[in-house]
C-alpha atoms as one frame of an Amber mdcrd trajectory, in Angstrom:
protein
 -78.078 -42.172  -0.471 -78.144 -38.687  -0.272 -76.368 -36.456  -2.933 -73.556
 -34.263  -1.843 -72.937 -31.407  -4.447 -69.516 -30.497  -2.745 -66.388 -31.928
  -0.499 -64.268 -30.139   1.934 -60.930 -31.283   3.335 -59.315 -30.000   6.229
 -62.154 -27.138   6.987 -60.310 -26.419  10.012 -56.602 -26.152   8.698 -55.221
 -23.256   9.949 -53.421 -21.767   6.889 -54.992 -18.527   5.244 -54.914 -20.278
   1.915 -58.113 -21.833   0.408 -57.713 -24.107  -2.376 -60.830 -24.672  -4.673
 -61.570 -27.138  -7.598 -64.657 -25.844  -9.497 -64.262 -28.802 -11.919 -63.150
 -31.647  -9.989 -65.937 -33.901 -10.930 -67.690 -35.655 -13.949 -70.406 -36.723
 -11.860 -73.937 -36.261 -12.967 -76.370 -36.574 -10.169 -79.146 -39.263 -10.255
 -82.078 -36.169 -10.530 -80.307 -35.004 -13.959 -81.332 -37.447 -16.639 -81.285
 -40.316 -14.283 -77.494 -39.577 -13.931 -76.893 -39.502 -18.015 -76.584 -36.469
 -20.014 -76.770 -38.850 -23.043 -72.952 -38.664 -23.876 -70.881 -41.933 -24.230
 -68.676 -42.804 -21.167 -65.351 -41.568 -23.395 -66.832 -38.082 -23.680 -67.574
 -37.830 -19.861 -63.913 -38.645 -19.299 -62.635 -35.701 -21.322 -61.935 -32.196
 -20.180 -65.391 -30.746 -21.561 -66.798 -32.853 -18.553 -64.324 -31.989 -15.860
 -60.835 -30.757 -15.187 -58.843 -33.943 -14.910 -56.287 -34.226 -12.185 -56.997
 -30.787 -10.738 -59.090 -32.721  -7.783 -56.028 -34.596  -6.772 -53.613 -31.517
  -7.162 -56.013 -29.566  -5.017 -55.949 -32.263  -2.236 -52.121 -32.609  -2.241
 -51.720 -28.809  -2.416 -54.106 -28.589   0.498 -52.192 -30.943   2.739 -48.841
 -29.235   1.921 -50.067 -25.825   2.717 -52.240 -26.780   5.654 -54.785 -25.228
   4.067 -58.871 -26.207   3.640 -59.686 -27.409  -0.065 -63.495 -27.310  -1.576
 -64.258 -29.302  -4.729 -67.384 -29.535  -6.595 -69.162 -33.075  -6.918 -70.800
 -32.232 -10.209 -69.942 -32.135 -13.585 -69.497 -29.004 -15.465 -71.925 -30.215
 -18.103 -74.411 -30.554 -15.576 -74.015 -26.741 -14.623 -70.709 -24.836 -14.562
 -70.032 -23.602 -11.167 -67.287 -21.015 -12.500 -69.603 -19.212 -14.374 -72.065
 -16.619 -12.949 -75.698 -17.265 -12.743 -76.615 -15.224 -15.645 -74.065 -16.634
 -18.074 -75.294 -17.754 -21.186 -72.923 -21.055 -21.111 -74.024 -22.009 -17.551
 -75.445 -25.014 -19.032 -73.306 -25.702 -21.956 -75.089 -27.352 -25.140 -72.017
 -27.758 -27.132 -68.509 -27.883 -26.130 -65.343 -28.947 -28.257 -67.328 -30.122
 -30.988 -69.874 -32.477 -28.650 -73.413 -31.865 -28.581 -74.609 -32.422 -24.920
 -78.014 -34.103 -25.508 -79.551 -33.371 -21.977 -79.012 -30.200 -22.201 -80.276
 -29.066 -25.586 -83.564 -30.074 -24.203 -83.001 -28.434 -20.614 -86.080 -26.175
 -19.688 -85.514 -22.934 -17.322 -86.937 -25.222 -14.592 -84.190 -27.574 -15.105
 -81.700 -25.143 -14.711 -83.132 -23.538 -11.527 -83.068 -27.247 -10.039 -79.561
 -27.752 -10.996 -78.684 -24.355  -9.527 -80.534 -25.397  -6.199 -79.137 -28.881
  -6.149 -75.578 -28.041  -7.221 -74.481 -24.896  -7.952 -75.910 -22.471  -5.035
 -74.817 -24.922  -2.198 -71.169 -25.357  -3.546 -71.081 -21.353  -3.483 -72.409
 -20.931  -0.126 -69.932 -23.380   0.997 -67.330 -21.567  -0.544 -68.284 -18.351
   0.942 -68.364 -19.685   4.312 -64.605 -21.092   3.834 -63.520 -17.761   2.656
 -64.946 -15.519   5.238 -61.847 -15.214   7.309 -60.443 -11.694   6.666 -57.130
 -12.895   5.472 -57.932 -15.351   3.000 -55.969 -15.681  -0.167 -58.031 -18.120
  -2.764 -56.282 -20.434  -4.840 -58.397 -21.818  -7.781 -57.135 -24.965  -9.319
 -58.067 -26.130 -12.936 -56.794 -28.233 -15.540 -56.877 -27.587 -19.552 -56.402
 -29.875 -22.388 -53.211 -29.831 -24.477 -55.078 -29.765 -27.482 -58.454 -28.419
 -28.712 -60.077 -30.433 -31.755 -58.823 -28.782 -34.856 -56.802 -26.321 -33.042
 -52.967 -26.075 -32.650 -51.428 -27.812 -29.780 -51.033 -25.785 -26.655 -47.411
 -25.289 -25.495 -48.178 -23.886 -21.852 -47.469 -26.164 -18.736 -49.137 -24.036
 -16.627 -51.054 -21.000 -17.252 -52.072 -18.195 -14.483 -55.248 -16.178 -15.041
 -56.070 -12.995 -13.717 -57.597  -9.505 -14.350 -55.875  -6.287 -14.712 -54.655
  -4.816 -11.821 -54.773  -8.115  -9.621 -52.049  -7.942  -7.180 -50.930 -11.554
  -6.209 -51.080 -13.487  -9.411 -48.053 -11.399 -11.044 -46.041 -12.445  -8.165
 -46.680 -16.145  -8.796 -46.098 -15.956 -12.389 -42.620 -14.537 -11.324 -41.992
 -17.516  -8.779 -42.973 -20.070 -11.488 -40.855 -18.507 -14.197 -37.455 -17.832
 -11.772 -36.533 -21.461 -12.277 -36.517 -20.706 -15.724 -37.717 -24.602 -17.010
 -41.311 -24.071 -17.129 -43.569 -22.862 -20.148 -45.901 -20.213 -18.315 -48.489
 -18.633 -19.557 -50.285 -15.460 -18.704 -53.904 -15.477 -19.084 -53.191 -18.630
 -21.167 -54.817 -20.947 -22.745 -57.611 -18.406 -21.831 -57.475 -14.590 -21.461
 -58.169 -13.226 -18.018 -61.165 -14.211 -16.178 -65.389 -13.754 -16.498 -67.170
 -11.364 -14.560 -69.332 -13.287 -12.069 -67.128 -16.476 -12.082 -66.013 -18.153
  -9.098 -62.908 -16.374  -8.864 -64.395 -12.767  -9.395 -67.503 -13.869  -6.994
 -65.032 -14.728  -4.076 -61.872 -13.319  -4.772 -62.171 -10.157  -6.967 -65.185
  -8.378  -6.153 -64.365  -8.818  -2.230 -60.763  -7.679  -2.552 -59.401 -11.241
  -1.430 -55.842 -12.164  -2.794 -56.493 -14.791  -5.365 -55.239 -16.560  -8.445
 -56.615 -18.876 -10.995 -54.009 -21.764 -12.067 -54.521 -23.989 -15.352 -52.349
 -27.097 -15.325 -52.151 -28.798 -18.540 -53.762 -32.246 -17.789 -51.507 -34.606
 -19.618 -48.894 -33.463 -16.795 -50.992 -34.225 -14.135 -52.628 -37.580 -15.238
 -50.897 -39.758 -12.475 -50.200 -39.514  -9.074 -46.163 -38.902  -9.984 -47.302
 -35.786 -11.747 -49.771 -34.620  -9.395 -47.335 -34.655  -6.417 -44.532 -32.895
  -8.556 -46.979 -30.083  -9.517 -48.404 -29.776  -5.851 -45.122 -29.526  -4.626
 -44.044 -26.933  -7.329 -47.094 -24.898  -6.347 -46.961 -25.419  -2.731 -43.217
 -23.767  -2.893 -43.967 -21.214  -5.404 -47.203 -20.136  -3.624 -45.715 -18.942
  -0.197 -42.831 -17.047  -2.154 -45.377 -15.228  -4.029 -47.623 -13.983  -1.187
 -44.317 -13.013   0.704 -43.044 -11.278  -2.293 -46.422  -9.192  -2.668 -46.682
  -7.993   0.821 -50.246  -9.006   0.950
């Protein structure tokens, strides 16, 4: 069977939204360690390997907004599509206290092979989908409620954006307006990374965009995923209308 580094759902959907899911899968392709990074299966089910629940929410959100969805089909531990090619964390050797055995010995040639087989095809397809002039990119991620040895994270959803980005503040307002959500602004991470997927396909080309982080215990089942997809499908158009973009 031929390996596919990404999936696209609804490529011909007419909405100006483009839903992306950079960390949709925990798959290790067969050409990387025979499909094994040397981690126990329990670790491959953790947030270190992918963003649990994010892919399902992305698909549901795309259906509700009548928008295309693109999702990676490789673990972030193989190579992280939400990093620039020159980022030292592109191939992680240690993540949340877990050493990644296959990455400790990865060579420059291994890194290049993963770029060619996984990372670059995903970004090329994302660029093609984003090419229409009025595209608004929404990148869906999830985060763990608690890193090892760290305080529990209170936020239910976080919106990440750089200073001066003009769409996300309106999305934050739309999410806060009902008054029943704990919304993190640049939480649980600050801002964005130069060269990451949103910077490359959204910020630098001048496209409206937002990176959404959902706490993964809230989207661990279909019911939770549907709740958050519906909530976002209501908030995003309101934010776009308020932004005037």
